[in-house]
N, C-alpha and C positions, 0 to 999 in steps of 0.2 A: 176405356183409356181415351183421353183427349188426343186428337191428331197432332202430329208435329207441326209447328208453325215456322215458316220462314219469314223473318221480320226485318224489314228495312230500317236502318238507323238514320235519324236526322240529328246531327250535332249542330247546335246553334251558338253562334258567337257574333255579338254585335248585330243581331237581327238577320244574319246571313247563315246559309247552310255551308258548313265547312267540315273538313276532316283533319284530325291531328295525327302526328306520328308519336306513338307511345305516350299519348296524353300531354305532349309538350305544347304549351300555348304559343311558343315561338316557332313552331313547325306546322303551320296550317296551310291547307289548300282550300281556296274558296270554290265551291261548286255551284252555288246559286245565290242570287240576291233576292229570290222569291221562294222562301221555304214552303209556303202554302201550295204553290204550283208544284213544287217537287214532291210534297206529300201526296197530292192528288194523283200525280203521275204513278207512284207506286201502287196506290189503290186501284187505279185503272188497269194496272198490269196484274192485279189479282191479290195484292196483299190484304190479309185479314186482320193484321195488327200493325201498328207503327210504334217504334221505339224512339223517343225524343230525349236528348240530353241538353240541358242548359249549361254550356261550358262556363259561361261567365258566372252563373250561379254557383257552380261547383267550386270555383276559386273564391268567389266573394262571400259564400256562406249564406246566400239568400237568393230566391228567384230573381233573374235579371231580364229574361226574355219572355215574361208572362204574356204580354199582349200578342206576340207572334204565336205562342203556343195556343192561346185561346182561339185565335183565328183558325189555326190548323184543326183543332178539335171540332170547331163549328162547321168546317167545310168538308171533312173527309168521310164521315159516315161509317167509320170502323173504330173499334176500340183502340185507344192510345195509352201507352204507359210513358210516364215522364219522370226523369230524375235530374239531379244537379242542384245542389244547394238547399235541398229540402230538409230542414233540421229542426222545425218546430211544428206543433199542432196547427198553428195558424197557417203555415205554408201548406200543410196537407189538406186542410179544409178548403183552402182557397182553390186548389187544383180540383178537388172533387166537386166543388160547386159548379165549375164550368164544364163538367162532364168527362174529366179524365177518368179512365176506367181503372187504372192501377198506378199508384204513386210509388216511386222507387226511392228508398232511403239507403244510406250507406254509413257515413260517419256517425249519424245519430244512433244507428243500430249497434255499432261497435262500442260507442262511448256510453250509451244509456240502454242496456238490454232490458231492464225492468220497464222503462217507459215504452220501449219498443213492443214488448209483450202486451202492454195495455192498449197500444195503438192497433195492434193486429186483432185484438179482441173487439175493440170499438169499431173497426172498419174491416170486417171479415171479407176476405177475397180481394181487398183493395190495396193491400200493402205488400210490395215486393222488396226484397233486400238484395242489394248488389254487393257481392264479395269480390273486391278488386285486389288482385295480388300480383306482385312482381316476383317471379321465381318462388311462388308459394308463400310469400310474406305480404300481409295485408297492408295496403296503402289507404290513406284517408285524405279528406279535404282537397278534392280534385286531384288526387294522386300525388300531391306535392309533399305529403307527410308520410314517411315510411314508418313501419312499426316492426316489432319482433314477433307479432302475432301470426301463428300458423293459420292458413286459410281453412283447414279442416276443423280446427277448434272453433273458429268463428262461424263456420257453416253449421256446426252442431248447436251452437248458441242460437243461431237464427232459427233452426228447426224447433228448438224449445220454445221460441216466441210464437210459433205457429203462423209464420208468414205465409202469404198466398203462393209465393214462388221465390226462388233464389236465382240470381243472375251472376254467373261466374265469368269474370273478365280476366284474361291473362294479359297484364299490362305490357309485358315485354314483347308480346306478339301483336299488340293493337296497331293497326295501320300498316303492318309490315307485309301482309299477304303471304306469310310463310307457313300458314296452317295453324290450327288450334293447338293448345297445349293438351294434347290427347291423354297423356299419362296422368296429369293432375286432374283432368276432368273425370276420368274413370275412377280415380280414388275418391273424388267428391261424390259421385253417384253411388259408390259403395258405402259411403259414410252417412248419407242422409236419405230420407224417403220423400223429401219435398220435390215438387216439380222443379226442374232445373232448366234454365236457358243459358246458352253459352255465347260469349262474344270474344272477339280478339283473334285476328290472324287469318280469317277466311280470305282465300285468294283465288280459288278455282273450284270448278264443279267436283273435282276429285276430293277436295277438302269437305265439301258438303256430303258427298257420298260416304266418306269414312265415318261420318257422325251418325248416319241413319241407323246402324245396328244398335246404337245406344238408346234408342227409343224405349226398348224394353226395360232398360235400367233406370228410366225416369227422366231422360232428356226430352223436353217438351218444346224447345224452341232454339232456333239458330238465328242470331242477330248478325246482320251483315251491313257494313258501311262502305268503306273505301272501295272495295272490290266491285260494288254495284255502280259507283259513280265513275270509276275509270274504265269500266267495261270488262274487267277481268272475269266477272261473273255476270251472265245475262239472267235477269231476275225471272223472266218467264220460263226459261230453260231449267233453272234451279228449282222453281216451284213445281214444274212438271215432274222432276226427279223425286222431290220430297213427297208429292201426292201419289206417286206410283208405288210407294212402299206400303 
């Protein structure tokens, strides 16, 4: 069994490190004008993976912060997973060429499952799929487009594609620090056998602690953003907690 990973998130908008509230582009807080320095800070504190989202890319439908992400990958020395606007083979290959360990797709996976299965076969262990849901209904295109698709149905579709991992984000919890959507997460872990990473809502060590028992059910990573930047969660303390399990 792979150990649980505590993964800092870096959301990029206009070349800066920001956090949004529930994915709203008009509700941002800027945390750093130097994302590379921020990324290195988390690695120096013990992070073994980084999670990067190109917010401009997610909305625009193509990578927009590629140069910044390339600099981060070159400087950090740990595996990096990247998402946001990755919707073509060219986008995927471009990121893999610069050393990104895992490319995250979302809209592409939902709209083109057959193509996604081919991509997962072509790039084994390098394609993750993010299932982003608002109250259990999947949202696409930078969370701006709602659907009637149930997140569990999409998760099973992702599993059939043999993705390397599934990232579950509860949009209504994202940036709120009110805790993860534990009930839906448990349902997801029962529905699929893929390694699952969870994002959205982490706001305290107690939230991290309540996720640790789910490691046996397939939870392999906890992605934390806003709570690390505003100090609600101390990364070293949370990492010690996760590693003690």
